[in-house]
Residue frames as qw, qx, qy, qz and C-alpha x, y, z in Angstrom:
[[0.538, 0.831, -0.123, 0.075, -50.23, -34.92, -86.75],
 [0.887, -0.084, -0.095, 0.443, -46.65, -36.54, -86.71],
 [0.548, 0.238, -0.115, 0.793, -43.69, -34.44, -85.44],
 [0.115, -0.667, -0.012, -0.736, -45.70, -31.93, -83.37],
 [0.709, -0.626, 0.018, -0.326, -46.79, -33.46, -79.97],
 [0.503, 0.437, -0.654, 0.357, -43.52, -34.24, -77.90],
 [0.053, -0.196, 0.722, -0.661, -45.12, -34.62, -74.54],
 [0.579, -0.391, -0.590, -0.406, -47.98, -36.58, -73.02],
 [0.130, -0.278, 0.639, -0.706, -49.41, -36.37, -69.56],
 [0.546, -0.374, -0.722, -0.200, -51.73, -39.13, -67.86],
 [0.154, -0.289, 0.466, -0.822, -53.55, -38.15, -64.62],
 [0.711, -0.339, -0.497, -0.365, -55.65, -40.27, -62.34],
 [0.525, -0.599, 0.396, -0.457, -56.04, -41.35, -58.78],
 [0.214, 0.269, -0.926, 0.157, -54.21, -44.30, -57.32],
 [0.767, -0.255, -0.173, -0.563, -56.91, -46.90, -56.44],
 [0.680, -0.408, 0.575, -0.200, -57.10, -49.83, -53.80],
 [0.951, 0.274, 0.141, -0.025, -56.83, -52.17, -56.84],
 [0.460, 0.815, -0.288, 0.202, -53.43, -50.67, -57.59],
 [0.278, -0.686, 0.584, -0.333, -51.60, -51.45, -54.16],
 [0.579, 0.134, -0.790, 0.147, -49.87, -54.34, -52.67],
 [0.630, -0.532, -0.561, 0.077, -50.35, -55.63, -49.10],
 [0.448, -0.199, -0.242, 0.837, -48.11, -52.82, -47.79],
 [0.090, 0.821, 0.428, -0.367, -50.63, -50.28, -49.06],
 [0.036, -0.653, 0.354, 0.669, -48.32, -48.87, -51.71],
 [0.687, 0.592, -0.082, -0.414, -48.79, -48.96, -55.41],
 [0.875, -0.012, 0.374, 0.309, -47.05, -52.17, -57.13],
 [0.243, -0.560, 0.466, 0.641, -43.99, -51.48, -58.99],
 [0.295, 0.157, 0.835, 0.437, -45.41, -53.49, -61.85],
 [0.200, 0.800, 0.561, -0.066, -48.44, -51.26, -61.97],
 [0.071, -0.851, 0.123, 0.506, -46.28, -48.15, -62.22],
 [0.292, -0.284, 0.698, 0.589, -44.28, -49.76, -65.01],
 [0.320, 0.546, 0.752, 0.187, -47.65, -50.39, -66.87],
 [0.059, 0.914, 0.288, -0.281, -48.40, -46.73, -66.53],
 [0.203, -0.647, 0.412, 0.609, -44.96, -45.60, -67.65],
 [0.369, 0.071, 0.806, 0.458, -45.34, -47.97, -70.80],
 [0.245, 0.728, 0.638, 0.049, -48.73, -46.60, -71.58],
 [0.052, 0.936, 0.055, -0.343, -47.72, -43.07, -71.41],
 [0.306, -0.495, 0.597, 0.553, -44.41, -43.58, -73.33],
 [0.387, 0.311, 0.807, 0.319, -46.45, -45.33, -76.07],
 [0.181, 0.849, 0.483, -0.117, -48.93, -42.63, -76.30],
 [0.103, -0.842, 0.226, 0.479, -46.14, -39.98, -76.68],
 [0.402, -0.202, 0.737, 0.504, -44.26, -42.22, -79.31],
 [0.351, 0.523, 0.743, 0.228, -47.37, -42.57, -81.32],
 [0.088, 0.930, 0.252, -0.252, -48.29, -38.96, -81.08],
 [0.168, -0.723, 0.404, 0.536, -44.78, -37.92, -82.37],
 [0.233, -0.240, 0.796, 0.504, -44.36, -40.54, -84.95],
 [0.611, 0.314, -0.117, -0.718, -47.90, -41.13, -86.24],
 [0.579, 0.261, -0.750, -0.184, -47.06, -44.84, -86.40],
 [0.919, -0.356, -0.151, -0.072, -47.56, -48.02, -84.32],
 [0.097, 0.732, -0.576, 0.351, -44.67, -48.21, -81.81],
 [0.889, -0.251, -0.372, 0.093, -43.11, -50.94, -79.78],
 [0.521, -0.803, 0.289, -0.029, -41.05, -50.67, -76.53],
 [0.731, 0.476, -0.435, 0.225, -37.41, -51.41, -77.31],
 [0.558, -0.022, -0.598, 0.576, -35.96, -50.71, -73.73],
 [0.404, -0.869, -0.129, -0.256, -36.42, -49.15, -70.36],
 [0.671, 0.227, -0.408, 0.577, -33.38, -47.83, -68.67],
 [0.208, 0.247, -0.421, 0.847, -32.57, -46.37, -65.29],
 [0.499, -0.603, -0.407, -0.471, -35.80, -46.91, -63.67],
 [0.225, 0.146, -0.615, 0.741, -35.65, -45.51, -60.20],
 [0.460, -0.672, -0.542, -0.207, -38.53, -45.91, -57.64],
 [0.183, 0.426, -0.348, 0.815, -37.81, -42.83, -55.53],
 [0.354, -0.028, 0.485, -0.799, -40.98, -42.38, -53.18],
 [0.151, 0.312, 0.937, -0.050, -44.20, -44.66, -52.81],
 [0.329, -0.188, -0.354, -0.855, -47.47, -43.98, -54.31],
 [0.125, 0.169, 0.846, -0.490, -50.41, -44.40, -51.98],
 [0.052, 0.614, 0.772, 0.156, -54.15, -45.00, -52.41],
 [0.044, -0.887, -0.390, 0.244, -55.69, -41.68, -53.12],
 [0.309, -0.524, 0.254, 0.752, -52.73, -39.96, -54.50],
 [0.587, 0.779, 0.075, -0.207, -53.25, -37.95, -57.72],
 [0.689, -0.195, 0.499, 0.488, -50.67, -39.55, -60.17],
 [0.453, 0.825, -0.101, -0.323, -49.19, -37.81, -63.08],
 [0.778, -0.092, 0.475, 0.402, -47.30, -39.76, -65.61],
 [0.261, 0.883, -0.123, -0.370, -45.36, -37.44, -67.88],
 [0.767, 0.079, 0.445, 0.455, -43.52, -38.78, -71.00],
 [0.186, 0.897, -0.173, -0.362, -41.44, -36.26, -72.94],
 [0.871, 0.402, 0.016, 0.284, -39.31, -36.98, -76.11],
 [0.383, -0.838, 0.262, 0.288, -35.67, -36.25, -75.50],
 [0.142, -0.504, 0.709, 0.473, -34.04, -37.82, -78.59],
 [0.840, 0.442, 0.147, -0.280, -34.84, -39.34, -82.04],
 [0.432, -0.228, 0.747, 0.450, -32.90, -41.73, -84.22],
 [0.144, 0.020, -0.704, -0.695, -33.97, -42.90, -87.69],
 [0.516, -0.322, -0.633, -0.479, -36.80, -44.79, -86.45],
 [0.531, -0.357, -0.662, 0.391, -36.43, -44.69, -82.65],
 [0.184, -0.747, -0.078, -0.634, -37.62, -42.31, -79.96],
 [0.434, -0.047, -0.697, 0.569, -36.22, -41.77, -76.50],
 [0.349, -0.709, -0.284, -0.544, -38.50, -40.71, -73.85],
 [0.102, 0.175, -0.636, 0.745, -37.97, -39.33, -70.39],
 [0.549, -0.503, -0.512, -0.428, -40.82, -40.58, -68.22],
 [0.045, 0.237, -0.600, 0.763, -41.51, -39.23, -64.80],
 [0.450, -0.531, -0.706, -0.132, -44.19, -40.53, -62.32],
 [0.015, 0.339, -0.321, 0.884, -45.34, -37.77, -59.98],
 [0.376, -0.510, -0.773, 0.039, -47.62, -38.29, -56.97],
 [0.063, -0.372, 0.119, -0.918, -49.60, -35.74, -55.06],
 [0.201, -0.417, -0.803, 0.375, -51.35, -36.04, -51.71],
 [0.088, -0.619, -0.433, -0.649, -54.47, -33.82, -52.45],
 [0.517, -0.753, -0.404, 0.043, -55.07, -33.33, -48.78],
 [0.523, -0.667, 0.025, 0.529, -51.72, -31.58, -48.30],
 [0.487, 0.869, -0.063, -0.054, -51.05, -30.43, -51.82],
 [0.390, -0.665, 0.581, 0.260, -47.58, -32.17, -51.63],
 [0.803, 0.540, -0.184, -0.170, -45.97, -33.12, -54.74],
 [0.525, -0.556, 0.632, 0.123, -43.23, -35.80, -55.10],
 [0.469, 0.488, -0.673, -0.298, -41.21, -37.63, -57.71],
 [0.890, -0.169, 0.332, -0.264, -42.20, -41.31, -57.35],
 [0.826, 0.046, 0.495, 0.265, -40.50, -42.90, -60.33],
 [0.253, 0.815, -0.286, -0.435, -38.28, -41.96, -63.18],
 [0.724, -0.030, 0.629, 0.280, -36.82, -43.69, -66.25],
 [0.210, 0.551, -0.422, -0.689, -35.86, -43.43, -69.92],
 [0.743, 0.280, 0.597, -0.114, -37.65, -45.48, -72.54],
 [0.124, 0.395, -0.542, -0.732, -36.89, -46.06, -76.17],
 [0.690, 0.434, 0.461, -0.351, -39.63, -46.84, -78.66],
 [0.215, -0.105, 0.738, 0.631, -39.34, -47.91, -82.37],
 [0.562, 0.440, 0.058, -0.698, -41.89, -46.80, -84.98],
 [0.440, 0.026, 0.877, 0.191, -43.19, -49.60, -87.18],
 [0.280, 0.100, -0.471, -0.831, -44.84, -49.34, -90.66],
 [0.711, -0.215, -0.489, -0.456, -47.31, -52.03, -89.39],
 [0.761, -0.535, 0.201, -0.308, -47.96, -54.01, -86.18],
 [0.903, -0.138, 0.332, 0.237, -45.79, -56.85, -87.41],
 [0.615, 0.774, 0.025, 0.147, -43.81, -54.62, -89.79],
 [0.708, 0.188, -0.099, 0.673, -40.46, -53.01, -90.19],
 [0.316, -0.537, -0.204, 0.755, -38.94, -50.01, -88.48],
 [0.299, 0.756, 0.397, 0.426, -40.16, -46.83, -90.28],
 [0.378, 0.265, -0.148, 0.875, -38.66, -43.25, -90.14],
 [0.235, -0.788, -0.515, 0.242, -39.67, -40.70, -87.55],
 [0.101, 0.931, 0.039, 0.349, -39.59, -36.85, -87.60],
 [0.576, 0.161, -0.431, 0.675, -36.42, -35.47, -86.07],
 [0.398, -0.872, -0.275, -0.080, -36.69, -33.69, -82.77],
 [0.442, 0.404, -0.285, 0.749, -34.24, -30.86, -81.57],
 [0.400, -0.535, -0.542, 0.509, -33.96, -29.64, -78.14],
 [0.131, 0.821, 0.239, 0.501, -35.15, -26.07, -77.67],
 [0.294, -0.867, 0.205, -0.346, -33.49, -25.08, -74.48],
 [0.080, 0.574, -0.765, 0.280, -30.67, -26.10, -71.96],
 [0.605, -0.169, 0.658, -0.416, -32.82, -28.46, -69.92],
 [0.886, 0.388, 0.118, -0.225, -33.89, -30.32, -73.11],
 [0.508, 0.653, -0.553, 0.097, -30.22, -30.42, -74.35],
 [0.226, -0.473, 0.781, -0.340, -29.31, -32.03, -70.99],
 [0.800, 0.106, 0.459, -0.371, -32.09, -34.60, -71.39],
 [0.843, 0.512, -0.119, -0.115, -30.93, -35.50, -74.85],
 [0.196, 0.670, -0.680, 0.223, -27.32, -35.79, -73.62],
 [0.563, -0.264, 0.670, -0.406, -28.69, -38.27, -71.02],
 [0.879, 0.343, 0.149, -0.294, -30.41, -40.16, -73.69],
 [0.581, 0.673, -0.457, 0.011, -27.12, -40.43, -75.63],
 [0.097, -0.551, 0.773, -0.298, -25.24, -41.73, -72.62],
 [0.716, -0.030, 0.609, -0.339, -27.85, -44.37, -71.89],
 [0.811, 0.533, -0.123, -0.207, -27.69, -45.30, -75.66],
 [0.360, 0.625, -0.676, 0.154, -23.94, -45.84, -75.44],
 [0.400, -0.339, 0.748, -0.407, -24.38, -47.77, -72.23],
 [0.845, 0.166, 0.370, -0.350, -26.91, -50.16, -73.87],
 [0.720, 0.581, -0.368, -0.091, -24.63, -50.78, -76.75],
 [0.023, 0.539, -0.786, 0.303, -21.88, -51.70, -74.27],
 [0.600, -0.111, 0.655, -0.445, -24.35, -54.10, -72.58],
 [0.865, 0.404, 0.021, -0.296, -25.30, -55.64, -75.90],
 [0.413, 0.638, -0.638, 0.121, -21.57, -56.35, -76.56],
 [0.246, -0.380, 0.812, -0.368, -21.22, -57.97, -73.19],
 [0.796, 0.104, 0.416, -0.427, -24.29, -60.21, -73.80],
 [0.759, 0.577, -0.243, -0.177, -23.12, -61.10, -77.27],
 [0.210, 0.600, -0.744, 0.207, -19.73, -62.01, -75.87],
 [0.494, -0.178, 0.723, -0.449, -21.39, -64.29, -73.15],
 [0.851, 0.327, 0.193, -0.363, -23.49, -66.05, -75.84],
 [0.639, 0.604, -0.476, -0.022, -20.44, -66.68, -77.99],
 [0.125, -0.508, 0.788, -0.324, -18.75, -68.33, -74.93],
 [0.631, -0.006, 0.635, -0.445, -21.51, -70.66, -74.38],
 [0.794, 0.472, -0.071, -0.376, -21.69, -71.84, -78.00]]
């Protein structure tokens, strides 16, 4: 039901196939998990097919090891007309010690489409319910403004080379 579910949690064990030669989960694998959880949250909120528009501020804080219980939490923090900003945190937990740690964090933007190859379609508006959600929405707005500035820099560089 669109406009109802604003958070998704994925939970699983980090496996030997997920790690690099150093015994830590590949950054690319973590990014895949982030994209999957973000997508699930975007579709759950919008009720539409969604595409990833951007990933901002990705921080790899602590490593994830084989056997860690991994939780990937995607939460809606801002909506535009057809866009949804998600705060995505990856948490790792050593089950033997019951120690939780933040492994990775980022903000993603998804756009809802009317069909897989279609046009942007409107999404339900989301409003923060408490101070923490208001802070997350403010973070999304700052990142959106930074992204617009980056687009202008790229456009200027392209214009110089033409």
